[in-house]
N, C-alpha and C positions, 0 to 999 in steps of 0.2 A: 448171757451176753449176746448170743445170736439173736434172741428175741428183741433185745433193745436195739441192736444194729438194724434188724429188719424193720422195726417200727419207725426208726429215724429215717431210714432210706425210703420207706413208703411215703412219709410226710414230704420229704424233699422232692420225690418224684412227682407227687401231686402238685406241689408248688410250681415245679418246672413245667408240667403239662398245662396248668392253669395259665401261666404266663404266656406260653406259646399260643394257646387258644385266644387269649385276650389280644395278643399281638396281631394274629391273623384277622380276627373280627374287627379290631381297630383299624387296620389297614383297609379292609373292605368298606367299612363305614365311611372313612375319609374319601375313598375313591368314589363310592356311589353318590356322595354328596356334592360331587364336582359340577355336574350338569344333568340336563334332562336325558341325554343319551345313556348315561350310566344307569338311570332308573329302568330304561328299556332293557339294558343288558341284565339287570337284576331279575326282571320278569322272565327273560329268556333262560337265565340260570335256573329259575324255579322249575321250568318245564324240563330242562336237561336233567336236573336232580331227580325229578319224579321218574323219568325214564330209566335213569341209572338205578334208582332204588327198586323199582318194580320189575324191570325187564332184563337188566344187565346180568344179575346173578343167574337168572333162568337160562339166558343165552349161553353163558359160560359153562354152566353145568351140562348143557346139551352138547357143546363143542368138546367137552372133556372126553367124550366117547371116542374121539379120534386118537387119544393117547398123547403123551407129553411131546414126543419127538415130532410126530406128524403135525400137531396143532402149532408147535413152535415154528416149524418150517412154513406152514401156511401163513401164519402171522408175519413172519419175516419177509416173505415174498410180497404180502399185501403192503407192508410198511415201505419196502423199497419201491413198489409200484406207485403208491400214493405220493410219497415224498419226491420220487424221481420225476413223476409227471409234472409236479409243481415247478421244479427247477428247470425243466425243459421249456415250460410254457412262460414262466416269469423270469426274464433275464435282466439283471440289474447291472449297470455300469458302476463298478466300485468307486466310492468317493469317501472322503474323510478318513476315519479310522480303517475302513475296509480297504481303501486304496493303499493305505500305509502297510497293512498286513501283506497285501499282495505284492507291493513294490519291494518290500524287504525280503520276502520269500524268493522272488526272482533274483534279487541281488545275492542272497546267501547261496543260491544254487549255482551262481557263476563265479563268485569271488571267495577265495580262501579267507581273506580279511576284508571286512566290509569297509567301503569308502564312505566317509561321512556318517559314522555310527553314533554321533553325539545324541541324537534323538532316542535311539535305542538304549544308550547308556543312562539317559534320564528315566526311561520307562522300560526297564529290562524284561518285564513280563511279555513284551511284544515279541521278544526273541523266541519264547517257548513255542508259540503257534507258528510263527514265521519259519522257524527251522523245521518244524514238522511238515509244513506245506512244501518247503524247499526239497525235502527228500523225494517227494513224488514228482516235483518239477524236474529234478535230475533224472528220474527214472522214466517218466512218461512225457516230459516236455510241458511247456507252459500253456496248456489247453485253456480255452475260454471258460469252460465249466468244471475245471479240475477241482477247485475248492468246493464247489457246490456238490459235486458227486461224492467227494470225501465226506461232506456234511451228511449226505443221505446214508452212506455206509455207517458212519458213526451213530446216526439215529437208529439204524437197525441193531447195532451192537448195544447201545444203551437200552433199547427196547427189550433186547434179549436178557440184559441184566435185570430189568424190571420183572420180566417173566420169571426169572430164576428166583429173585427175592420174594416175589408174591407167592410162588409155589412153595418155597421153603417155609414161609411163615403161616400161610393160610390154606395151602393146598393148590392143586392145579387150576381150579376155576378162578382163583384170585390172580394167579399168574397170567391167565388169559385176559382177565378184566383189565389189569394194569397195562398190558401191552396194547390192547384195543384202544384204551383211552389215550395212550401215548400216540398212537397212529392218528387218532381223531383230533388231537390238540392243534387248533388253528395257528396259534402264534409260533409254535415249534416248526410247523410246516413252512410258514412264511420266512422265518429266520434262515432256513436252508438255502435261500437264494443269495445270501450275503457271504462275504468272506470274513469270518469272525471266529473267535476262539471258543465260544460257548459250547458248541457240540463236543469239542475235544475234552475240555476240562470237566464237563458234566459226565461224560463217559468214564473218565478216570476216577471221578468221585464215586460213581456207582460201582466201578470195578473194585475200589478199595472196600466198599461196604460188602461186596460179595466175598472178598477174602476174609474180612473180619468176622463175618457172621456164619461161617461154614461149619460151626460146631466145634466142641472141645475134643477134637480128635486129630489124627494126622501128626504133622511135624510142626510144632509152634515156631521153631527157629526159621524154617523155610518160609512159612506163611508170614512171619513178621518181617523177614527180609524182603519178600515180594511186595508186601504192603508199603514198606518204607520207600522202596524204589518208585512205586506208583504215586505215592504222595509227593515225593520229590519232583517227579515230572509234573504232577498236578500243580504244585507250587510254582514251577517254572512257567507254566502257561497262565495261571491266575494265582496271585500270591495270597491264597486263603486256605492253604492246607492246614494251617494252625487251627482253624475252626474244627476240622475233622479230628485232629489229634487231641485237642482239648475236650471235645465231646466224648471221645473214646476214654480218656482218663477219668472224666467225671462219671461216666457210666460204670467203669470197673472199680474205681476207688471210692465213690460216694454213693452211687445208687445200687450197687451190688456188693456191699462190703462184707456181708456174711459169708460169701463164697471164698474169701481169703482164709477162712477157718478150715476149709477143706483142702487137704494136702495136694491131691492131684490137680484140682482146679487152680490152686495157687501156683504150683510149678508151671502149669501150662501158660497162664497169663503172665507170670513173671518172665518166662522165656520169650513169649511173643512180644510183649511191650518193650522189654529191654532191647531185643533185636531190632524192632521197628524204629525205636528212638535212635539207636546207634547208627543204623543204616541211613536214616534221614539226616542225622547230624553230620556224618562223614561225607555224604554225597553233596552237602551244601557247598563247601569250598571247591569241590571238584566241578560242580555246575558253574560256580562263579569264575573259575579259572578257564573253563571251556568258553564261557560267554565272553570273557575278556579277550581271549585269543581270537575269537571270530569277529568281534566288533572293533578291535583295535584300541580300546581304552577300558579303564576300570569302570564297571557299572555302579550306579548308585544303589545303596542299600537302605536309604531313608525315604519314606513316603511323604516327604514334606509338602509337596504340591497337592497331593490328594487330600491331606488334612486341611490345607489352606482352603481348597475349594469346598470341602465338606462343611466349613463353618462360614461360608459366604451367605449372609442373610438375604442379600438382594437377589441372588440366583437360586435360592432355596437349596443350597448345597450341591447344585449341578454345575456342569462346565460353564465357564464364562470367560470373556475376553480379558477382563481385568487381571485375573489371576494367571491366565496363560501368558499374557504379555510380561508379567512380573517374573515368572520363571525363566522365560527365554532371555529377558534382559540380564538376569543374574548369570545365566549360562553363557551369554555372549561376552561377558566381561573378560578382558585378557587374563590368561593364566588360570581361569576358574575351571575346576573339574566338575563333572556331573554330580559327584557327591557333595561338593561345596555349594552348588546351585540348589540342590534339594535341601541342604541344611539351612540355607538362606530362606527358602520357602517355608521351612518348618518354624524358623524364628518369626517370620511374618505371621504364621498361623497362631503361634503363642501370643503374639502381640494383639492379634484380632480377638482371640478368645478372652484375654484378660482386660480388654479395653472397656468392657461394660456396655458396648454397643450391640452385642449379639444377644438376642432374646432366645434363649435356648429352647424353651417349650414350644413356641410357634415354629421355630426352625426344625425341631425334631418332628413336629406334626407334618410340615411340608415334605420332609425327607421320607417319612413313613408313607405318605400318600404317593410320592413319586416311586418308591421302591415296591410297595405291595398293593397300592390302591387300584391298579389297572394293569391290563396286559396287552394294550393296543399300540405300544411304542413301535412294534415291528412294522405296523401299517405305514407309518410315516417314512420309513426307509424305502418302501416299494411304491409309494404313492405316485411316482413319476411314470410308472408303466402299468399300474393297476387301476381299473375303474372301480366305482362303487366302494370307495374307501370307507364310507360310513358303515356299510353292511359288513365289511371285513372287520372293522373295529368292534361292531356289535357282536359278531361271532366270537372274536377273541375274548372280549370281556365277559360275554355270557358264559362261555365254557370255563373261563378262569374263576368267576364267582361261584360257579357250580362246584368245581373241585375244591375251592376254598371251604365252602359249606360242608362238603363231603368229608374233607380232612378235619374240619371242626367237629363233626359228629364222631369221627374216629378218635380224636383226642379226648372227647367226652367219655367214650367207652373205655379208653385206656385209663382215664382218671378214676372212673367208677370201679373198674376191675383191679386197680392197683398193679398194673402190669409193669414189670421192670426188666423184661428180657431185651434182646438186642434191638428190638424195634424202637426203643427210646432214643437210639442214636439219631433217628429222623427228626423228632422235635428239637433235640439238642442242636442239630445242624441248622434248622430254621432259626432258632433263637440266637445262636452264635453269629450266623451270617448277617442277620438283621441288625444286631447290636454293632457289629463291625462296620456295616454300611452307615450307621448313624454317626460314625466318627470320620468318614472319608467321603470323597465324591460319590454322588448317587446318580443312578440312571435306571430307567425302567427295565432295560434288558439284563441288568445285573441280577435279577431274581430268576433268570433262566434255570439255573441249577436247582432251584427250589421246586420247580414244576413237577419233576418226577418224584420228589419227596412227598409232595402233596398227594400225588396219585397213589403212592404206597400207603400213606396214612388213611386215605379214603377207603382202602380195602378193609380196614379195621371195622368200618361201619357196615360194610356189605357182607363180610365173611368173618367167621370165628377162627381164632388161632388153631393150629394143628399140634396138639401136645406131643404126638409121637415124632414130630420133626425137630423137637428141641430136647436138650439134655442138660442135666446138671449132676454134679458129682455128689455122692453121699459122703458121710463122714468116714465111712470105711474105705480104705484105699482100694482102688480097682473096681469099685462098685458104682454103677450108674443108675440114676433114677430118672424116669421120664417126667416131664413137666414143663413149666414155662421158664425154667431157670436160664435158658439161653435163647 
């Protein structure tokens, strides 16, 4: 029975890895085909890829001599210096969504119950980041660069998580490599100048991965509870925690089914998964109640507007005035709640989808191009204060295409070696988030949380897994075997 389960899981894993690889390559092909500048970025990517392939492992092995704690400290200081210098030199006046985040954060810091909270009731995920920022406004005051400094700190924390995950799976050189590439990532550096939620929820996502992949030891109940709380916070900032939860369940139930035959492993994961799901479910209503109390009305739980925008053929699934005006006309109707407005938008979305006027295949192609085809969206947000925007766009896309190809090589190695340990959570996250974005509003910056995942997948191509860092249970209770089981 175990052999049949393993064979089936191997096949499903290979299918999943193949789909993820096809998705990444498809997005890159669509992006490169946009214009001549994209071809220049591809050539730059080839040069970056050669340097990474030939020199990066050698550099990381040399830096390894400093020891884990010292090199982590050096990399963190370097990260804070590089990202901090950028936010000091490039100062952006918040506008659009970024002004909304900042305005609500200031209001939440001053008002027990928000005045005019309808917009936040329509888009409750705004509360997650705005409330986080408001904590520091109350503590430190509404400084001009407060949000940007927090972005830099969060970048250092997320880089530290990359370091830890890389070291856990491939050894210290891989941890160094992942952190170095995170420091070098141009788009991530540029985004730090903005007031946005991406650095926070990406850090939370990586933190959840750190908790989930710490090995089958310790206290599963405590680890499950901690992960459930992190994922609830993650969902409050960006409502995509379900992607991580579904990826986790697919990995443990579908891609690693044979380990349910092992008593200790089964007890460990039953305890962890049950606690995680229970904590996540219980804290949902608590979060909603807290949000309702702070904004003064019941928030919507229906993503009708986002689905409506996602199937707008004319805008390519991106934000547009037509759908925005429809939502607010529904919301402004006398006696209408935020939930009813979103339900009205969802009905409009269903009508649009079933009208026969939406050409799904071209629309999905446009959305995939917008989501994964390039990484220079950040340049448009800072174009008012930054010169040489074409060079910045070239750097962002060149680096992005390089890590896409590196991640693709890592996926190919995983496919060839039939790896099914915790690393497969990474391609599952990429696949799940991309599929989710095909159903709702799309924007280039929404792939921000995929960037560190691509960096981790790229380490598969540069380094080999460290067997002694992973564990799996034998059939005999209490006995552990080293290997790639975890």
